DRENDO-1510 file (C-alpha; in Angstrom, 1 decimal, always signed):
<recs>
REC; n; res; u; v; w
REC; 1; UNK; -2.8; +8.3; +33.6 .
REC; 2; UNK; -1.0; +8.1; +30.3 .
REC; 3; UNK; -1.3; +10.6; +27.5 .
REC; 4; UNK; -4.1; +8.7; +25.9 .
REC; 5; UNK; -6.4; +9.3; +28.9 .
REC; 6; UNK; -5.4; +12.8; +29.8 .
REC; 7; UNK; -8.5; +15.0; +30.3 .
REC; 8; UNK; -9.0; +18.0; +27.9 .
REC; 9; UNK; -6.8; +20.9; +28.9 .
REC; 10; UNK; -4.3; +18.8; +30.9 .
REC; 11; UNK; -0.9; +20.2; +31.2 .
REC; 12; UNK; +1.7; +18.6; +28.9 .
REC; 13; UNK; +4.1; +16.3; +30.7 .
REC; 14; UNK; +7.8; +16.8; +30.3 .
REC; 15; UNK; +10.5; +14.5; +31.7 .
REC; 16; UNK; +13.8; +16.2; +32.6 .
REC; 17; UNK; +16.7; +13.8; +32.9 .
REC; 18; UNK; +19.8; +15.7; +34.5 .
REC; 19; UNK; +22.3; +14.4; +37.1 .
REC; 20; UNK; +23.4; +17.9; +38.2 .
REC; 21; UNK; +20.8; +18.9; +40.8 .
REC; 22; UNK; +21.2; +22.6; +40.3 .
REC; 23; UNK; +20.6; +22.4; +36.6 .
REC; 24; UNK; +17.9; +20.0; +37.0 .
REC; 25; UNK; +16.2; +22.2; +39.4 .
REC; 26; UNK; +16.7; +25.3; +37.2 .
REC; 27; UNK; +15.1; +23.5; +34.3 .
REC; 28; UNK; +12.3; +22.3; +36.4 .
REC; 29; UNK; +11.4; +25.7; +37.7 .
REC; 30; UNK; +11.7; +27.4; +34.2 .
REC; 31; UNK; +9.4; +25.0; +32.6 .
REC; 32; UNK; +7.0; +24.7; +35.6 .
REC; 33; UNK; +6.5; +28.6; +35.2 .
REC; 34; UNK; +5.5; +28.0; +31.7 .
REC; 35; UNK; +2.7; +25.7; +32.8 .
REC; 36; UNK; +4.3; +22.3; +32.1 .
REC; 37; UNK; +3.9; +19.3; +34.4 .
REC; 38; UNK; +7.6; +18.5; +35.1 .
REC; 39; UNK; +9.0; +15.2; +36.2 .
REC; 40; UNK; +12.8; +14.7; +37.2 .
REC; 41; UNK; +15.3; +11.8; +36.8 .
REC; 42; UNK; +18.8; +11.9; +38.1 .
REC; 43; UNK; +20.3; +9.3; +36.1 .
REC; 44; UNK; +19.9; +7.3; +32.8 .
REC; 45; UNK; +18.4; +4.2; +34.2 .
REC; 46; UNK; +15.8; +6.2; +36.1 .
REC; 47; UNK; +15.0; +8.2; +33.1 .
REC; 48; UNK; +14.2; +5.1; +31.0 .
REC; 49; UNK; +12.0; +3.6; +33.7 .
REC; 50; UNK; +10.2; +6.8; +34.3 .
REC; 51; UNK; +9.6; +7.6; +30.7 .
REC; 52; UNK; +7.8; +4.2; +30.3 .
REC; 53; UNK; +5.9; +4.9; +33.6 .
REC; 54; UNK; +4.6; +8.4; +32.8 .
REC; 55; UNK; +4.8; +8.4; +28.9 .
REC; 56; UNK; +5.9; +12.0; +28.8 .
REC; 57; UNK; +4.9; +14.5; +25.9 .
REC; 58; UNK; +8.6; +15.4; +25.6 .
REC; 59; UNK; +12.0; +14.5; +27.2 .
REC; 60; UNK; +14.8; +17.0; +28.0 .
REC; 61; UNK; +17.8; +14.8; +28.3 .
REC; 62; UNK; +21.5; +15.6; +29.5 .
REC; 63; UNK; +23.9; +13.8; +27.2 .
REC; 64; UNK; +26.7; +13.7; +29.8 .
REC; 65; UNK; +25.0; +11.7; +32.7 .
REC; 66; UNK; +27.2; +8.8; +34.3 .
REC; 67; UNK; +26.5; +5.2; +33.7 .
REC; 68; UNK; +23.8; +5.0; +31.1 .
REC; 69; UNK; +24.6; +8.4; +29.5 .
REC; 70; UNK; +22.1; +10.5; +27.4 .
REC; 71; UNK; +23.0; +8.8; +24.0 .
REC; 72; UNK; +22.2; +5.4; +25.5 .
REC; 73; UNK; +19.0; +6.6; +27.1 .
REC; 74; UNK; +18.0; +8.1; +23.8 .
REC; 75; UNK; +18.4; +4.8; +22.0 .
REC; 76; UNK; +16.5; +2.9; +24.7 .
REC; 77; UNK; +13.6; +5.2; +24.4 .
REC; 78; UNK; +13.6; +4.9; +20.5 .
REC; 79; UNK; +13.7; +1.1; +20.8 .
REC; 80; UNK; +10.6; +1.0; +23.1 .
REC; 81; UNK; +7.3; +1.3; +21.0 .
REC; 82; UNK; +5.8; +3.1; +24.1 .
REC; 83; UNK; +8.3; +6.0; +23.9 .
REC; 84; UNK; +9.6; +5.7; +20.3 .
REC; 85; UNK; +7.8; +8.7; +19.0 .
REC; 86; UNK; +8.4; +11.1; +22.1 .
REC; 87; UNK; +10.3; +14.2; +21.1 .
REC; 88; UNK; +13.7; +14.3; +22.8 .
REC; 89; UNK; +15.8; +17.5; +23.3 .
REC; 90; UNK; +19.5; +17.0; +24.3 .
REC; 91; UNK; +21.2; +19.2; +26.8 .
REC; 92; UNK; +25.0; +19.2; +26.1 .
REC; 93; UNK; +28.1; +21.0; +27.3 .
REC; 94; UNK; +30.0; +19.6; +24.3 .
REC; 95; UNK; +30.3; +22.1; +21.4 .
REC; 96; UNK; +32.1; +19.9; +18.9 .
REC; 97; UNK; +30.0; +19.2; +15.8 .
REC; 98; UNK; +30.6; +15.4; +16.0 .
REC; 99; UNK; +29.2; +15.3; +19.5 .
REC; 100; UNK; +26.0; +17.1; +18.4 .
REC; 101; UNK; +25.7; +14.8; +15.4 .
REC; 102; UNK; +26.0; +11.8; +17.7 .
REC; 103; UNK; +23.0; +13.0; +19.7 .
REC; 104; UNK; +20.9; +13.4; +16.5 .
REC; 105; UNK; +22.0; +10.1; +15.2 .
REC; 106; UNK; +20.9; +8.4; +18.4 .
REC; 107; UNK; +17.4; +9.7; +17.9 .
REC; 108; UNK; +17.3; +13.2; +19.4 .
REC; 109; UNK; +15.1; +15.8; +17.8 .
REC; 110; UNK; +17.0; +18.9; +18.8 .
REC; 111; UNK; +19.7; +20.0; +21.3 .
REC; 112; UNK; +20.6; +23.0; +23.4 .
REC; 113; UNK; +24.2; +23.8; +24.4 .
REC; 114; UNK; +25.0; +24.5; +28.0 .
REC; 115; UNK; +25.1; +27.2; +29.5 .
REC; 116; UNK; +21.7; +28.0; +27.9 .
REC; 117; UNK; +19.1; +30.7; +28.2 .
REC; 118; UNK; +15.8; +29.2; +29.5 .
REC; 119; UNK; +13.8; +31.2; +27.0 .
REC; 120; UNK; +15.6; +29.3; +24.2 .
REC; 121; UNK; +15.0; +26.0; +25.9 .
REC; 122; UNK; +11.2; +26.9; +26.2 .
REC; 123; UNK; +11.2; +28.0; +22.5 .
REC; 124; UNK; +12.6; +24.8; +21.4 .
REC; 125; UNK; +10.3; +22.7; +23.5 .
REC; 126; UNK; +7.3; +24.6; +22.1 .
REC; 127; UNK; +8.5; +24.2; +18.6 .
REC; 128; UNK; +9.0; +20.3; +19.1 .
REC; 129; UNK; +5.6; +19.9; +20.7 .
REC; 130; UNK; +4.0; +21.9; +17.9 .
REC; 131; UNK; +5.7; +19.6; +15.2 .
REC; 132; UNK; +4.2; +16.6; +17.0 .
REC; 133; UNK; +0.7; +18.1; +17.1 .
REC; 134; UNK; +0.9; +18.9; +13.4 .
REC; 135; UNK; +2.2; +15.3; +12.6 .
REC; 136; UNK; -0.7; +13.8; +14.5 .
REC; 137; UNK; -3.0; +15.8; +12.3 .
REC; 138; UNK; -1.8; +14.4; +9.2 .
REC; 139; UNK; -2.1; +10.8; +7.8 .
REC; 140; UNK; +1.3; +9.3; +7.9 .
REC; 141; UNK; +0.3; +7.2; +4.7 .
REC; 142; UNK; -1.1; +9.8; +2.5 .
REC; 143; UNK; +0.1; +13.1; +3.9 .
REC; 144; UNK; -3.5; +14.3; +4.0 .
REC; 145; UNK; -5.2; +16.0; +6.9 .
REC; 146; UNK; -6.7; +13.8; +9.5 .
REC; 147; UNK; -10.0; +13.8; +11.7 .
REC; 148; UNK; -8.9; +16.8; +13.8 .
REC; 149; UNK; -8.2; +19.1; +10.8 .
REC; 150; UNK; -11.3; +17.7; +8.9 .
REC; 151; UNK; -13.7; +18.6; +11.8 .
REC; 152; UNK; -11.9; +21.9; +12.2 .
REC; 153; UNK; -12.5; +22.8; +8.5 .
REC; 154; UNK; -16.3; +21.8; +8.8 .
REC; 155; UNK; -16.7; +23.9; +12.0 .
REC; 156; UNK; -15.4; +27.1; +10.1 .
REC; 157; UNK; -17.7; +26.4; +7.1 .
REC; 158; UNK; -20.8; +25.8; +9.3 .
REC; 159; UNK; -19.9; +28.9; +11.4 .
REC; 160; UNK; -19.5; +31.0; +8.4 .
REC; 161; UNK; -22.8; +29.6; +6.9 .
REC; 162; UNK; -21.1; +28.6; +3.8 .
REC; 163; UNK; -22.8; +26.4; +1.2 .
REC; 164; UNK; -20.8; +23.4; +0.4 .
REC; 165; UNK; -20.8; +19.8; -0.6 .
REC; 166; UNK; -19.3; +16.9; +1.4 .
REC; 167; UNK; -18.4; +13.5; +0.0 .
REC; 168; UNK; -17.5; +10.5; +2.1 .
REC; 169; UNK; -15.4; +8.1; +0.0 .
REC; 170; UNK; -14.9; +4.5; +0.8 .
REC; 171; UNK; -13.4; +1.4; -1.1 .
REC; 172; UNK; -15.4; -1.6; -1.5 .
REC; 173; UNK; -13.8; -5.1; -1.5 .
REC; 174; UNK; -10.6; -3.7; -0.2 .
REC; 175; UNK; -10.1; -6.3; +2.6 .
REC; 176; UNK; -10.2; -9.1; +0.1 .
REC; 177; UNK; -7.5; -7.2; -1.8 .
REC; 178; UNK; -5.5; -6.7; +1.2 .
REC; 179; UNK; -5.8; -10.4; +2.2 .
REC; 180; UNK; -4.8; -11.5; -1.2 .
REC; 181; UNK; -1.9; -9.1; -2.1 .
REC; 182; UNK; -0.7; -8.0; +1.4 .
REC; 183; UNK; -0.8; -4.7; +3.4 .
REC; 184; UNK; +2.0; -3.1; +1.3 .
REC; 185; UNK; +0.0; -3.4; -1.9 .
REC; 186; UNK; -3.1; -2.3; +0.2 .
REC; 187; UNK; -1.2; +0.8; +1.3 .
REC; 188; UNK; -0.3; +1.6; -2.4 .
REC; 189; UNK; -4.2; +1.4; -3.3 .
REC; 190; UNK; -4.9; +3.8; -0.5 .
REC; 191; UNK; -2.3; +6.2; -1.8 .
REC; 192; UNK; -3.6; +5.9; -5.3 .
REC; 193; UNK; -7.1; +6.7; -4.0 .
REC; 194; UNK; -5.8; +9.7; -2.4 .
REC; 195; UNK; -4.3; +10.9; -5.6 .
REC; 196; UNK; -7.5; +10.2; -7.6 .
REC; 197; UNK; -9.4; +12.4; -5.0 .
REC; 198; UNK; -7.0; +15.3; -4.8 .
REC; 199; UNK; -6.2; +15.3; -8.5 .
REC; 200; UNK; -10.0; +15.4; -9.3 .
REC; 201; UNK; -10.5; +18.1; -6.6 .
REC; 202; UNK; -7.7; +20.1; -8.3 .
REC; 203; UNK; -9.6; +20.0; -11.5 .
REC; 204; UNK; -12.4; +22.3; -10.0 .
REC; 205; UNK; -12.2; +26.1; -9.7 .
REC; 206; UNK; -14.8; +27.0; -7.1 .
REC; 207; UNK; -14.2; +27.1; -3.4 .
REC; 208; UNK; -14.3; +25.7; -0.8 .
REC; 209; UNK; -11.9; +22.9; -1.6 .
REC; 210; UNK; -10.7; +20.4; +0.9 .
REC; 211; UNK; -9.6; +16.7; +1.1 .
REC; 212; UNK; -8.9; +14.7; +4.2 .
REC; 213; UNK; -8.0; +11.1; +5.1 .
REC; 214; UNK; -10.2; +9.8; +7.9 .
REC; 215; UNK; -8.4; +6.5; +8.1 .
REC; 216; UNK; -8.1; +3.2; +6.7 .
REC; 217; UNK; -9.8; +3.4; +3.2 .
REC; 218; UNK; -12.1; +6.3; +4.1 .
REC; 219; UNK; -11.8; +9.9; +2.8 .
REC; 220; UNK; -13.7; +13.1; +3.1 .
REC; 221; UNK; -13.9; +15.7; +0.3 .
REC; 222; UNK; -15.4; +19.1; +0.5 .
REC; 223; UNK; -16.3; +21.0; -2.5 .
REC; 224; UNK; -18.5; +24.0; -3.6 .
REC; 225; UNK; -22.1; +22.8; -3.6 .
REC; 226; UNK; -22.4; +22.9; -7.4 .
REC; 227; UNK; -19.3; +21.0; -7.7 .
REC; 228; UNK; -20.3; +18.1; -5.5 .
REC; 229; UNK; -21.9; +15.7; -8.0 .
REC; 230; UNK; -19.5; +16.7; -10.9 .
REC; 231; UNK; -16.6; +15.7; -8.4 .
REC; 232; UNK; -18.2; +12.5; -7.6 .
REC; 233; UNK; -18.7; +11.6; -11.3 .
REC; 234; UNK; -15.1; +12.4; -12.2 .
REC; 235; UNK; -13.7; +10.6; -9.1 .
REC; 236; UNK; -15.6; +7.4; -9.9 .
REC; 237; UNK; -14.4; +7.5; -13.5 .
REC; 238; UNK; -10.8; +8.1; -12.4 .
REC; 239; UNK; -10.8; +5.4; -9.9 .
REC; 240; UNK; -12.3; +2.8; -12.2 .
REC; 241; UNK; -9.6; +3.6; -14.7 .
REC; 242; UNK; -6.6; +3.2; -12.5 .
REC; 243; UNK; -7.6; +0.4; -10.1 .
REC; 244; UNK; -7.4; -2.6; -12.4 .
REC; 245; UNK; -3.5; -2.1; -12.7 .
REC; 246; UNK; -3.3; -3.0; -9.1 .
REC; 247; UNK; -4.4; -6.6; -9.8 .
REC; 248; UNK; -2.4; -9.5; -11.4 .
REC; 249; UNK; -3.3; -10.6; -15.0 .
REC; 250; UNK; -5.3; -13.6; -13.8 .
REC; 251; UNK; -7.3; -11.7; -11.3 .
REC; 252; UNK; -7.9; -8.8; -13.7 .
REC; 253; UNK; -9.0; -11.2; -16.5 .
REC; 254; UNK; -11.7; -12.8; -14.4 .
REC; 255; UNK; -12.7; -9.7; -12.8 .
REC; 256; UNK; -11.9; -10.3; -9.2 .
REC; 257; UNK; -10.3; -12.4; -6.6 .
REC; 258; UNK; -11.5; -16.0; -5.7 .
REC; 259; UNK; -11.3; -16.7; -2.0 .
REC; 260; UNK; -11.8; -20.2; -0.3 .
REC; 261; UNK; -14.2; -20.0; +2.6 .
REC; 262; UNK; -14.2; -22.1; +5.8 .
REC; 263; UNK; -16.7; -24.5; +4.2 .
REC; 264; UNK; -14.5; -25.1; +1.2 .
REC; 265; UNK; -16.6; -23.0; -1.2 .
REC; 266; UNK; -15.0; -20.4; -3.5 .
REC; 267; UNK; -16.2; -16.8; -3.2 .
REC; 268; UNK; -15.3; -14.2; -5.8 .
REC; 269; UNK; -14.8; -10.7; -4.7 .
REC; 270; UNK; -15.0; -8.3; -7.6 .
REC; 271; UNK; -12.5; -5.7; -8.4 .
REC; 272; UNK; -12.4; -2.8; -5.9 .
REC; 273; UNK; -14.9; -0.1; -6.4 .
REC; 274; UNK; -15.4; +3.4; -4.9 .
REC; 275; UNK; -18.5; +4.5; -3.1 .
REC; 276; UNK; -19.3; +8.1; -2.2 .
REC; 277; UNK; -21.9; +9.5; +0.1 .
REC; 278; UNK; -22.6; +13.2; -0.9 .
REC; 279; UNK; -24.3; +15.7; +1.3 .
REC; 280; UNK; -25.1; +19.3; +0.5 .
REC; 281; UNK; -25.0; +21.6; +3.4 .
REC; 282; UNK; -28.1; +23.9; +2.4 .
REC; 283; UNK; -31.4; +23.0; +3.6 .
REC; 284; UNK; -30.4; +20.6; +6.4 .
REC; 285; UNK; -29.9; +23.0; +9.2 .
REC; 286; UNK; -26.6; +21.4; +10.2 .
REC; 287; UNK; -25.0; +22.7; +13.4 .
REC; 288; UNK; -22.1; +20.4; +13.9 .
REC; 289; UNK; -19.5; +18.5; +11.8 .
REC; 290; UNK; -20.9; +15.2; +13.3 .
REC; 291; UNK; -24.3; +15.8; +11.9 .
REC; 292; UNK; -22.8; +16.4; +8.4 .
REC; 293; UNK; -20.6; +13.3; +8.8 .
REC; 294; UNK; -23.7; +11.1; +9.8 .
REC; 295; UNK; -25.7; +12.0; +6.9 .
REC; 296; UNK; -22.7; +11.4; +4.5 .
REC; 297; UNK; -22.2; +8.0; +6.1 .
REC; 298; UNK; -25.8; +7.3; +5.4 .
REC; 299; UNK; -25.6; +8.3; +1.8 .
REC; 300; UNK; -22.3; +6.2; +1.4 .
REC; 301; UNK; -24.2; +3.1; +2.6 .
REC; 302; UNK; -26.8; +3.8; -0.2 .
REC; 303; UNK; -24.0; +4.0; -2.7 .
REC; 304; UNK; -22.7; +0.7; -1.5 .
REC; 305; UNK; -25.9; -1.1; -2.4 .
REC; 306; UNK; -24.9; -0.5; -6.1 .
REC; 307; UNK; -22.5; -3.3; -7.4 .
REC; 308; UNK; -20.2; -0.8; -9.3 .
REC; 309; UNK; -18.5; +2.3; -8.3 .
REC; 310; UNK; -21.2; +4.8; -7.3 .
REC; 311; UNK; -22.3; +7.8; -5.5 .
REC; 312; UNK; -25.4; +8.9; -3.6 .
REC; 313; UNK; -26.8; +12.2; -2.8 .
REC; 314; UNK; -30.0; +13.2; -1.1 .
REC; 315; UNK; -31.2; +9.7; -1.4 .
REC; 316; UNK; -30.6; +9.4; -5.1 .
REC; 317; UNK; -28.2; +6.9; -6.4 .
REC; 318; UNK; -25.9; +7.1; -9.5 .
REC; 319; UNK; -24.3; +4.1; -10.9 .
REC; 320; UNK; -21.1; +5.4; -12.2 .
REC; 321; UNK; -20.5; +8.7; -14.2 .
REC; 322; UNK; -23.2; +8.2; -16.8 .
REC; 323; UNK; -26.1; +6.1; -15.1 .
REC; 324; UNK; -28.8; +7.4; -12.6 .
REC; 325; UNK; -31.8; +6.4; -10.6 .
</recs>
């Protein structure tokens, strides 16, 4: 069973690579007492193989192992995509700054100097695992909170009985842009959209205020109930103002991208637009974030039926900041 299939509440798995049997056993017992699932390796080659086999949550790695030493093991783990993101803490008896720097340059996240206090090792392990959890809760592209934090925020608001508005924002015609200009340009559009949404949110004064990146070109924004529609109007206007700059002159002049289909026909995809599905919490009896998200997704699909940037709330659609239906 790898980390992706661990059941809720499963113990975090730590691989200890240490050729000194006494030290290895000492670390194993110390971590086992703290509730970690500890696995051992007595040499570098075994450590690399076992890391790929069990996919640990963290590796404690002795730098001075014979044969394949800790530096070489660290580099091997960083090369392999299956273990490249696993935090690594080096154990070293070397006290020279150059030796410590060598470990960090090889890819280690931290180091503990022998002889060590087991309480210090545990504290450093906890800190490293905490950093990993925090990073997993954040979109690496936009730096915005991800799904876990979004649902946690909604849980709090629902438990408090707060009145709020939630907007599910999504780009239209993004795939055509990505295919035409490449994923790097697509990433820049995603980051620009994040800035539009967060800057628009910063212009509001009432609470709550929260913005998260669901993934891809989908975002969630939470506002005070009275601010939900003003936010949507301002976000649409701001997006429509900035997005043409991401197209070249020819595509911008003709208002979109021409794509040749498999049948040889040419299909034009308009410039990207922004669709928002807006939900107000009051009057719906929501009891879970999933319910709120479901209604927001429904409203977003209503907004997508409009050919321009638009938002939809409570089954009413608004075509841009000034129009309405």
